[in-house]
mmCIF file as Biopython writes it, N, C-alpha, C and O atoms, coordinates in Angstrom:
data_model
#
loop_
_atom_site.group_PDB
_atom_site.id
_atom_site.type_symbol
_atom_site.label_atom_id
_atom_site.label_alt_id
_atom_site.label_comp_id
_atom_site.label_asym_id
_atom_site.label_entity_id
_atom_site.label_seq_id
_atom_site.pdbx_PDB_ins_code
_atom_site.Cartn_x
_atom_site.Cartn_y
_atom_site.Cartn_z
_atom_site.occupancy
_atom_site.B_iso_or_equiv
_atom_site.auth_seq_id
_atom_site.auth_asym_id
_atom_site.pdbx_PDB_model_num
ATOM 1   N N  . MET A ? 1  ? -2.563  -6.928  -6.664 1.0 0.0 1  A 1 
ATOM 2   C CA . MET A ? 1  ? -3.394  -5.799  -6.291 1.0 0.0 1  A 1 
ATOM 3   C C  . MET A ? 1  ? -4.876  -6.117  -6.486 1.0 0.0 1  A 1 
ATOM 4   O O  . MET A ? 1  ? -5.735  -5.351  -6.050 1.0 0.0 1  A 1 
ATOM 5   N N  . ASP A ? 2  ? -5.180  -7.239  -7.135 1.0 0.0 2  A 1 
ATOM 6   C CA . ASP A ? 2  ? -6.580  -7.593  -7.349 1.0 0.0 2  A 1 
ATOM 7   C C  . ASP A ? 2  ? -7.313  -7.853  -6.042 1.0 0.0 2  A 1 
ATOM 8   O O  . ASP A ? 2  ? -8.535  -7.715  -5.985 1.0 0.0 2  A 1 
ATOM 9   N N  . ASP A ? 3  ? -6.598  -8.223  -4.999 1.0 0.0 3  A 1 
ATOM 10  C CA . ASP A ? 3  ? -7.218  -8.525  -3.705 1.0 0.0 3  A 1 
ATOM 11  C C  . ASP A ? 3  ? -7.394  -7.290  -2.826 1.0 0.0 3  A 1 
ATOM 12  O O  . ASP A ? 3  ? -7.997  -7.375  -1.756 1.0 0.0 3  A 1 
ATOM 13  N N  . ILE A ? 4  ? -6.884  -6.163  -3.257 1.0 0.0 4  A 1 
ATOM 14  C CA . ILE A ? 4  ? -6.906  -4.946  -2.447 1.0 0.0 4  A 1 
ATOM 15  C C  . ILE A ? 4  ? -8.157  -4.131  -2.759 1.0 0.0 4  A 1 
ATOM 16  O O  . ILE A ? 4  ? -8.470  -3.877  -3.922 1.0 0.0 4  A 1 
ATOM 17  N N  . ASP A ? 5  ? -8.866  -3.728  -1.713 1.0 0.0 5  A 1 
ATOM 18  C CA . ASP A ? 5  ? -10.007 -2.831  -1.871 1.0 0.0 5  A 1 
ATOM 19  C C  . ASP A ? 5  ? -9.455  -1.404  -1.915 1.0 0.0 5  A 1 
ATOM 20  O O  . ASP A ? 5  ? -9.109  -0.831  -0.882 1.0 0.0 5  A 1 
ATOM 21  N N  . ILE A ? 6  ? -9.379  -0.847  -3.106 1.0 0.0 6  A 1 
ATOM 22  C CA . ILE A ? 6  ? -8.726  0.454   -3.313 1.0 0.0 6  A 1 
ATOM 23  C C  . ILE A ? 6  ? -9.380  1.572   -2.497 1.0 0.0 6  A 1 
ATOM 24  O O  . ILE A ? 6  ? -8.649  2.359   -1.897 1.0 0.0 6  A 1 
ATOM 25  N N  . PRO A ? 7  ? -10.707 1.690   -2.437 1.0 0.0 7  A 1 
ATOM 26  C CA . PRO A ? 7  ? -11.280 2.761   -1.599 1.0 0.0 7  A 1 
ATOM 27  C C  . PRO A ? 7  ? -10.858 2.658   -0.127 1.0 0.0 7  A 1 
ATOM 28  O O  . PRO A ? 7  ? -10.625 3.681   0.518  1.0 0.0 7  A 1 
ATOM 29  N N  . THR A ? 8  ? -10.759 1.450   0.401  1.0 0.0 8  A 1 
ATOM 30  C CA . THR A ? 8  ? -10.304 1.262   1.784  1.0 0.0 8  A 1 
ATOM 31  C C  . THR A ? 8  ? -8.849  1.673   1.925  1.0 0.0 8  A 1 
ATOM 32  O O  . THR A ? 8  ? -8.484  2.347   2.888  1.0 0.0 8  A 1 
ATOM 33  N N  . LEU A ? 9  ? -8.019  1.275   0.978  1.0 0.0 9  A 1 
ATOM 34  C CA . LEU A ? 9  ? -6.612  1.671   1.005  1.0 0.0 9  A 1 
ATOM 35  C C  . LEU A ? 9  ? -6.477  3.191   0.939  1.0 0.0 9  A 1 
ATOM 36  O O  . LEU A ? 9  ? -5.662  3.772   1.655  1.0 0.0 9  A 1 
ATOM 37  N N  . GLU A ? 10 ? -7.263  3.831   0.093  1.0 0.0 10 A 1 
ATOM 38  C CA . GLU A ? 10 ? -7.196  5.291   -0.021 1.0 0.0 10 A 1 
ATOM 39  C C  . GLU A ? 10 ? -7.606  5.979   1.275  1.0 0.0 10 A 1 
ATOM 40  O O  . GLU A ? 10 ? -7.015  6.989   1.655  1.0 0.0 10 A 1 
ATOM 41  N N  . ARG A ? 11 ? -8.621  5.435   1.958  1.0 0.0 11 A 1 
ATOM 42  C CA . ARG A ? 11 ? -9.008  6.006   3.263  1.0 0.0 11 A 1 
ATOM 43  C C  . ARG A ? 11 ? -7.884  5.828   4.284  1.0 0.0 11 A 1 
ATOM 44  O O  . ARG A ? 11 ? -7.583  6.742   5.051  1.0 0.0 11 A 1 
ATOM 45  N N  . TYR A ? 12 ? -7.268  4.644   4.285  1.0 0.0 12 A 1 
ATOM 46  C CA . TYR A ? 12 ? -6.151  4.417   5.200  1.0 0.0 12 A 1 
ATOM 47  C C  . TYR A ? 12 ? -5.017  5.394   4.911  1.0 0.0 12 A 1 
ATOM 48  O O  . TYR A ? 12 ? -4.417  5.952   5.830  1.0 0.0 12 A 1 
ATOM 49  N N  . ARG A ? 13 ? -4.729  5.596   3.627  1.0 0.0 13 A 1 
ATOM 50  C CA . ARG A ? 13 ? -3.637  6.505   3.262  1.0 0.0 13 A 1 
ATOM 51  C C  . ARG A ? 13 ? -3.941  7.937   3.682  1.0 0.0 13 A 1 
ATOM 52  O O  . ARG A ? 13 ? -3.027  8.675   4.047  1.0 0.0 13 A 1 
ATOM 53  N N  . MET A ? 14 ? -5.204  8.342   3.639  1.0 0.0 14 A 1 
ATOM 54  C CA . MET A ? 14 ? -5.567  9.684   4.111  1.0 0.0 14 A 1 
ATOM 55  C C  . MET A ? 14 ? -5.299  9.807   5.610  1.0 0.0 14 A 1 
ATOM 56  O O  . MET A ? 14 ? -4.773  10.821  6.071  1.0 0.0 14 A 1 
ATOM 57  N N  . LEU A ? 15 ? -5.664  8.768   6.368  1.0 0.0 15 A 1 
ATOM 58  C CA . LEU A ? 15 ? -5.389  8.779   7.810  1.0 0.0 15 A 1 
ATOM 59  C C  . LEU A ? 15 ? -3.894  8.801   8.078  1.0 0.0 15 A 1 
ATOM 60  O O  . LEU A ? 15 ? -3.427  9.541   8.945  1.0 0.0 15 A 1 
ATOM 61  N N  . PHE A ? 16 ? -3.140  7.996   7.342  1.0 0.0 16 A 1 
ATOM 62  C CA . PHE A ? 16 ? -1.690  7.955   7.487  1.0 0.0 16 A 1 
ATOM 63  C C  . PHE A ? 16 ? -1.085  9.329   7.204  1.0 0.0 16 A 1 
ATOM 64  O O  . PHE A ? 16 ? -0.227  9.809   7.945  1.0 0.0 16 A 1 
ATOM 65  N N  . LYS A ? 17 ? -1.545  9.947   6.129  1.0 0.0 17 A 1 
ATOM 66  C CA . LYS A ? 17 ? -1.014  11.267  5.759  1.0 0.0 17 A 1 
ATOM 67  C C  . LYS A ? 17 ? -1.366  12.328  6.796  1.0 0.0 17 A 1 
ATOM 68  O O  . LYS A ? 17 ? -0.579  13.242  7.043  1.0 0.0 17 A 1 
ATOM 69  N N  . THR A ? 18 ? -2.544  12.211  7.401  1.0 0.0 18 A 1 
ATOM 70  C CA . THR A ? 18 ? -2.935  13.151  8.454  1.0 0.0 18 A 1 
ATOM 71  C C  . THR A ? 18 ? -2.006  13.016  9.659  1.0 0.0 18 A 1 
ATOM 72  O O  . THR A ? 18 ? -1.593  14.017  10.244 1.0 0.0 18 A 1 
ATOM 73  N N  . ASP A ? 19 ? -1.682  11.787  10.025 1.0 0.0 19 A 1 
ATOM 74  C CA . ASP A ? 19 ? -0.800  11.546  11.171 1.0 0.0 19 A 1 
ATOM 75  C C  . ASP A ? 19 ? 0.668   11.786  10.847 1.0 0.0 19 A 1 
ATOM 76  O O  . ASP A ? 19 ? 1.450   12.123  11.736 1.0 0.0 19 A 1 
ATOM 77  N N  . HIS A ? 20 ? 1.052   11.615  9.575  1.0 0.0 20 A 1 
ATOM 78  C CA . HIS A ? 20 ? 2.454   11.727  9.151  1.0 0.0 20 A 1 
ATOM 79  C C  . HIS A ? 20 ? 2.540   12.562  7.873  1.0 0.0 20 A 1 
ATOM 80  O O  . HIS A ? 20 ? 2.885   12.028  6.818  1.0 0.0 20 A 1 
ATOM 81  N N  . PRO A ? 21 ? 2.235   13.853  7.944  1.0 0.0 21 A 1 
ATOM 82  C CA . PRO A ? 21 ? 2.124   14.664  6.730  1.0 0.0 21 A 1 
ATOM 83  C C  . PRO A ? 21 ? 3.403   14.781  5.898  1.0 0.0 21 A 1 
ATOM 84  O O  . PRO A ? 21 ? 3.326   15.010  4.691  1.0 0.0 21 A 1 
ATOM 85  N N  . ASP A ? 22 ? 4.551   14.630  6.505  1.0 0.0 22 A 1 
ATOM 86  C CA . ASP A ? 22 ? 5.811   14.790  5.767  1.0 0.0 22 A 1 
ATOM 87  C C  . ASP A ? 22 ? 6.509   13.470  5.467  1.0 0.0 22 A 1 
ATOM 88  O O  . ASP A ? 22 ? 7.658   13.463  5.025  1.0 0.0 22 A 1 
ATOM 89  N N  . HIS A ? 23 ? 5.828   12.362  5.702  1.0 0.0 23 A 1 
ATOM 90  C CA . HIS A ? 23 ? 6.457   11.051  5.509  1.0 0.0 23 A 1 
ATOM 91  C C  . HIS A ? 23 ? 6.703   10.794  4.028  1.0 0.0 23 A 1 
ATOM 92  O O  . HIS A ? 23 ? 5.868   11.132  3.190  1.0 0.0 23 A 1 
ATOM 93  N N  . VAL A ? 24 ? 7.846   10.197  3.704  1.0 0.0 24 A 1 
ATOM 94  C CA . VAL A ? 24 ? 8.215   9.944   2.306  1.0 0.0 24 A 1 
ATOM 95  C C  . VAL A ? 24 ? 7.271   8.950   1.630  1.0 0.0 24 A 1 
ATOM 96  O O  . VAL A ? 24 ? 7.140   8.974   0.406  1.0 0.0 24 A 1 
ATOM 97  N N  . TRP A ? 25 ? 6.617   8.088   2.386  1.0 0.0 25 A 1 
ATOM 98  C CA . TRP A ? 25 ? 5.697   7.110   1.793  1.0 0.0 25 A 1 
ATOM 99  C C  . TRP A ? 25 ? 4.458   7.768   1.193  1.0 0.0 25 A 1 
ATOM 100 O O  . TRP A ? 25 ? 3.777   7.151   0.373  1.0 0.0 25 A 1 
ATOM 101 N N  . ASN A ? 26 ? 4.154   8.992   1.577  1.0 0.0 26 A 1 
ATOM 102 C CA . ASN A ? 26 ? 2.962   9.661   1.059  1.0 0.0 26 A 1 
ATOM 103 C C  . ASN A ? 26 ? 3.031   9.883   -0.451 1.0 0.0 26 A 1 
ATOM 104 O O  . ASN A ? 26 ? 1.996   10.050  -1.096 1.0 0.0 26 A 1 
ATOM 105 N N  . ASN A ? 27 ? 4.220   9.886   -1.013 1.0 0.0 27 A 1 
ATOM 106 C CA . ASN A ? 27 ? 4.380   10.113  -2.449 1.0 0.0 27 A 1 
ATOM 107 C C  . ASN A ? 27 ? 4.494   8.824   -3.247 1.0 0.0 27 A 1 
ATOM 108 O O  . ASN A ? 27 ? 4.681   8.875   -4.463 1.0 0.0 27 A 1 
ATOM 109 N N  . LEU A ? 28 ? 4.388   7.684   -2.605 1.0 0.0 28 A 1 
ATOM 110 C CA . LEU A ? 28 ? 4.522   6.401   -3.295 1.0 0.0 28 A 1 
ATOM 111 C C  . LEU A ? 28 ? 3.212   5.987   -3.961 1.0 0.0 28 A 1 
ATOM 112 O O  . LEU A ? 28 ? 2.137   6.447   -3.579 1.0 0.0 28 A 1 
ATOM 113 N N  . SER A ? 29 ? 3.317   5.121   -4.953 1.0 0.0 29 A 1 
ATOM 114 C CA . SER A ? 29 ? 2.129   4.509   -5.552 1.0 0.0 29 A 1 
ATOM 115 C C  . SER A ? 29 ? 1.479   3.613   -4.502 1.0 0.0 29 A 1 
ATOM 116 O O  . SER A ? 29 ? 2.090   3.296   -3.482 1.0 0.0 29 A 1 
ATOM 117 N N  . HIS A ? 30 ? 0.243   3.209   -4.758 1.0 0.0 30 A 1 
ATOM 118 C CA . HIS A ? 30 ? -0.439  2.309   -3.824 1.0 0.0 30 A 1 
ATOM 119 C C  . HIS A ? 30 ? 0.382   1.041   -3.606 1.0 0.0 30 A 1 
ATOM 120 O O  . HIS A ? 30 ? 0.557   0.605   -2.469 1.0 0.0 30 A 1 
ATOM 121 N N  . LYS A ? 31 ? 0.877   0.456   -4.673 1.0 0.0 31 A 1 
ATOM 122 C CA . LYS A ? 31 ? 1.632   -0.796  -4.569 1.0 0.0 31 A 1 
ATOM 123 C C  . LYS A ? 31 ? 2.909   -0.604  -3.759 1.0 0.0 31 A 1 
ATOM 124 O O  . LYS A ? 31 ? 3.206   -1.412  -2.880 1.0 0.0 31 A 1 
ATOM 125 N N  . GLU A ? 32 ? 3.664   0.449   -4.039 1.0 0.0 32 A 1 
ATOM 126 C CA . GLU A ? 32 ? 4.904   0.711   -3.291 1.0 0.0 32 A 1 
ATOM 127 C C  . GLU A ? 32 ? 4.610   1.009   -1.825 1.0 0.0 32 A 1 
ATOM 128 O O  . GLU A ? 32 ? 5.369   0.602   -0.946 1.0 0.0 32 A 1 
ATOM 129 N N  . PHE A ? 33 ? 3.528   1.708   -1.558 1.0 0.0 33 A 1 
ATOM 130 C CA . PHE A ? 33 ? 3.123   1.989   -0.182 1.0 0.0 33 A 1 
ATOM 131 C C  . PHE A ? 33 ? 2.871   0.684   0.569  1.0 0.0 33 A 1 
ATOM 132 O O  . PHE A ? 33 ? 3.344   0.510   1.692  1.0 0.0 33 A 1 
ATOM 133 N N  . LEU A ? 34 ? 2.128   -0.234  -0.052 1.0 0.0 34 A 1 
ATOM 134 C CA . LEU A ? 34 ? 1.847   -1.520  0.585  1.0 0.0 34 A 1 
ATOM 135 C C  . LEU A ? 34 ? 3.112   -2.345  0.784  1.0 0.0 34 A 1 
ATOM 136 O O  . LEU A ? 34 ? 3.254   -3.020  1.803  1.0 0.0 34 A 1 
ATOM 137 N N  . ILE A ? 35 ? 4.023   -2.302  -0.166 1.0 0.0 35 A 1 
ATOM 138 C CA . ILE A ? 35 ? 5.295   -3.019  -0.022 1.0 0.0 35 A 1 
ATOM 139 C C  . ILE A ? 35 ? 6.045   -2.496  1.197  1.0 0.0 35 A 1 
ATOM 140 O O  . ILE A ? 35 ? 6.566   -3.283  1.987  1.0 0.0 35 A 1 
ATOM 141 N N  . GLN A ? 36 ? 6.104   -1.186  1.357  1.0 0.0 36 A 1 
ATOM 142 C CA . GLN A ? 36 ? 6.809   -0.595  2.500  1.0 0.0 36 A 1 
ATOM 143 C C  . GLN A ? 36 ? 6.168   -1.000  3.820  1.0 0.0 36 A 1 
ATOM 144 O O  . GLN A ? 36 ? 6.868   -1.210  4.811  1.0 0.0 36 A 1 
ATOM 145 N N  . LEU A ? 37 ? 4.846   -1.110  3.841  1.0 0.0 37 A 1 
ATOM 146 C CA . LEU A ? 37 ? 4.137   -1.527  5.059  1.0 0.0 37 A 1 
ATOM 147 C C  . LEU A ? 37 ? 4.263   -3.019  5.332  1.0 0.0 37 A 1 
ATOM 148 O O  . LEU A ? 37 ? 3.982   -3.479  6.439  1.0 0.0 37 A 1 
ATOM 149 N N  . GLY A ? 38 ? 4.687   -3.774  4.324  1.0 0.0 38 A 1 
ATOM 150 C CA . GLY A ? 38 ? 4.731   -5.218  4.457  1.0 0.0 38 A 1 
ATOM 151 C C  . GLY A ? 38 ? 3.387   -5.853  4.142  1.0 0.0 38 A 1 
ATOM 152 O O  . GLY A ? 38 ? 3.140   -7.006  4.496  1.0 0.0 38 A 1 
ATOM 153 N N  . GLY A ? 39 ? 2.509   -5.093  3.470  1.0 0.0 39 A 1 
ATOM 154 C CA . GLY A ? 39 ? 1.179   -5.584  3.157  1.0 0.0 39 A 1 
ATOM 155 C C  . GLY A ? 39 ? 1.035   -6.112  1.743  1.0 0.0 39 A 1 
ATOM 156 O O  . GLY A ? 39 ? -0.057  -6.498  1.325  1.0 0.0 39 A 1 
ATOM 157 N N  . TYR A ? 40 ? 2.125   -6.129  1.014  1.0 0.0 40 A 1 
ATOM 158 C CA . TYR A ? 40 ? 2.102   -6.658  -0.353 1.0 0.0 40 A 1 
ATOM 159 C C  . TYR A ? 40 ? 3.334   -7.514  -0.489 1.0 0.0 40 A 1 
ATOM 160 O O  . TYR A ? 40 ? 4.452   -7.004  -0.569 1.0 0.0 40 A 1 
ATOM 161 N N  . LEU A ? 41 ? 3.132   -8.814  -0.517 1.0 0.0 41 A 1 
ATOM 162 C CA . LEU A ? 41 ? 4.285   -9.685  -0.454 1.0 0.0 41 A 1 
ATOM 163 C C  . LEU A ? 41 ? 4.421   -10.670 -1.605 1.0 0.0 41 A 1 
ATOM 164 O O  . LEU A ? 41 ? 5.489   -10.749 -2.213 1.0 0.0 41 A 1 
ATOM 165 N N  . MET A ? 42 ? 3.381   -11.419 -1.923 1.0 0.0 42 A 1 
ATOM 166 C CA . MET A ? 42 ? 3.570   -12.556 -2.812 1.0 0.0 42 A 1 
ATOM 167 C C  . MET A ? 42 ? 2.358   -12.755 -3.707 1.0 0.0 42 A 1 
ATOM 168 O O  . MET A ? 42 ? 1.213   -12.641 -3.269 1.0 0.0 42 A 1 
ATOM 169 N N  . ASN A ? 43 ? 2.631   -13.052 -4.960 1.0 0.0 43 A 1 
ATOM 170 C CA . ASN A ? 43 ? 1.585   -13.490 -5.878 1.0 0.0 43 A 1 
ATOM 171 C C  . ASN A ? 43 ? 1.330   -14.957 -5.559 1.0 0.0 43 A 1 
ATOM 172 O O  . ASN A ? 43 ? 2.200   -15.796 -5.793 1.0 0.0 43 A 1 
ATOM 173 N N  . ARG A ? 44 ? 0.166   -15.278 -5.036 1.0 0.0 44 A 1 
ATOM 174 C CA . ARG A ? 44 ? -0.110  -16.639 -4.585 1.0 0.0 44 A 1 
ATOM 175 C C  . ARG A ? 44 ? -0.092  -17.650 -5.720 1.0 0.0 44 A 1 
ATOM 176 O O  . ARG A ? 44 ? 0.350   -18.783 -5.529 1.0 0.0 44 A 1 
ATOM 177 N N  . ARG A ? 45 ? -0.558  -17.264 -6.883 1.0 0.0 45 A 1 
ATOM 178 C CA . ARG A ? 45 ? -0.594  -18.209 -8.008 1.0 0.0 45 A 1 
ATOM 179 C C  . ARG A ? 45 ? 0.792   -18.488 -8.554 1.0 0.0 45 A 1 
ATOM 180 O O  . ARG A ? 45 ? 1.127   -19.638 -8.836 1.0 0.0 45 A 1 
ATOM 181 N N  . GLU A ? 46 ? 1.594   -17.458 -8.703 1.0 0.0 46 A 1 
ATOM 182 C CA . GLU A ? 46 ? 2.909   -17.587 -9.319 1.0 0.0 46 A 1 
ATOM 183 C C  . GLU A ? 46 ? 4.019   -17.841 -8.305 1.0 0.0 46 A 1 
ATOM 184 O O  . GLU A ? 46 ? 5.144   -18.168 -8.683 1.0 0.0 46 A 1 
ATOM 185 N N  . LYS A ? 47 ? 3.708   -17.692 -7.016 1.0 0.0 47 A 1 
ATOM 186 C CA . LYS A ? 47 ? 4.687   -17.889 -5.944 1.0 0.0 47 A 1 
ATOM 187 C C  . LYS A ? 47 ? 5.914   -16.988 -6.115 1.0 0.0 47 A 1 
ATOM 188 O O  . LYS A ? 47 ? 7.046   -17.402 -5.862 1.0 0.0 47 A 1 
ATOM 189 N N  . GLN A ? 48 ? 5.665   -15.753 -6.549 1.0 0.0 48 A 1 
ATOM 190 C CA . GLN A ? 48 ? 6.755   -14.778 -6.668 1.0 0.0 48 A 1 
ATOM 191 C C  . GLN A ? 48 ? 6.235   -13.393 -6.308 1.0 0.0 48 A 1 
ATOM 192 O O  . GLN A ? 48 ? 5.031   -13.140 -6.312 1.0 0.0 48 A 1 
ATOM 193 N N  . LYS A ? 49 ? 7.162   -12.515 -6.000 1.0 0.0 49 A 1 
ATOM 194 C CA . LYS A ? 49 ? 6.772   -11.134 -5.694 1.0 0.0 49 A 1 
ATOM 195 C C  . LYS A ? 49 ? 6.216   -10.525 -6.948 1.0 0.0 49 A 1 
ATOM 196 O O  . LYS A ? 49 ? 6.704   -10.761 -8.053 1.0 0.0 49 A 1 
ATOM 197 N N  . ASP A ? 50 ? 5.181   -9.734  -6.756 1.0 0.0 50 A 1 
ATOM 198 C CA . ASP A ? 50 ? 4.483   -9.147  -7.882 1.0 0.0 50 A 1 
ATOM 199 C C  . ASP A ? 50 ? 4.439   -7.656  -7.759 1.0 0.0 50 A 1 
ATOM 200 O O  . ASP A ? 50 ? 3.884   -6.981  -8.626 1.0 0.0 50 A 1 
#
């Protein structure tokens, strides 16, 4: 999550919620939301999911 710009992610999530107000992903943490989108995959240093 160190590589993620949190304010940008929060703006994206607001847009997502506006377009999909009842979507189950709206209640997820930032990390879980990114995992569902396929935007959080691998810790590059440790070569494992983080």
